[in-house]
N, C-alpha and C positions, 0 to 999 in steps of 0.2 A: 703318267700324264705326259704327253708330248705336245710341243708347240707346233703351230702351223708354219708353213713356209713364209707367211706374212708376219715377220717379226721385225722389231725395231731395236737396235742395239746402240748404246751410247757409252763411251768410256771417258771419264774425267777424273783426274787426281787419283788414279789407282783404283777407282771403283768402276766396275762394268755393270750397267743396267740393261736388262733385256725385257721387252714387253712383247707378249704374244697372246693369242686367243685360242682356246680349245673349244670343242663343242659345248662345254659346260662352264668354263670360266675365262675371265680375263686375268692374266698373270703378269706380274712384274717381279723379276728376280734381280738380286744384287749379288755381286761377287767381289771380294777384296781379300787378297792374300790367302785364299782357301777358305775364308769365312763366307757364309752365305746367309741370305735372308730372302723371303718371298712374300709378296702381298698378292692376295687373290680375291676376286669378286665374282659373283655369278655372271654368266654371259649376258644377261639382260641389263646388267649395270645398275641395279637399283637396291641391292642388298648391302649389308655391312661388309667391310673388308676384313679379311682374315690375315694374320701374320703367322708365317711358318718359317722354319729353318730352311727348308727346301720346298719346291712346289708339291712334292708328294708326301711330305710329313704331315702329322696332325697339327691342327692349329694351336698356336700358343696363346692367342688372344684375338678378340673381335673388336672392331672399332667402327663407329659411325663415320668418323672423319678420316680422310686420307692423310691429313697432317699428323694425326696421332699414330697412324700405322707407319708412316715414314719415320717418326721419332723412334718407335720400337725397332724398326729395321736398322736404323743408324746405330742404336745401342748394341744390337747383335753383331754389327760389323766393327764396332769400336771407332766410329767416326761421328762427326757432327751432321745434323740433318742437312745443312747447307752443302755438305760434301757429296750428297747423293744426287747423281744425274738422273733426271726423270724424262724419259722419252715423251715426246709430244702426245702420242696416242694414249698414254697412261695418265695424263694430267687431270682428267675428269673422274678418276676413280673415287669411290666413297659416296656417301649419301648427301 
């Protein structure tokens, strides 16, 4: 899965977040010291969000709420949820 040229990247406190859209999904990835997490939602933006280790991995879990997906992503990275920068374009993910 590759992102489009229209991506938004934010880095804060050693965590880099990148939001992009493919033809099929909205994707938010996080990277911290080589540890990664990805949150994905269908392109229409109305389905549950999926947490994966990378954008191409199998889903680890599905959530209705973006806050629960962020909590899981923070756990994968070993940080607090408040340490995750969320690009503006990704702020409305989840149901």
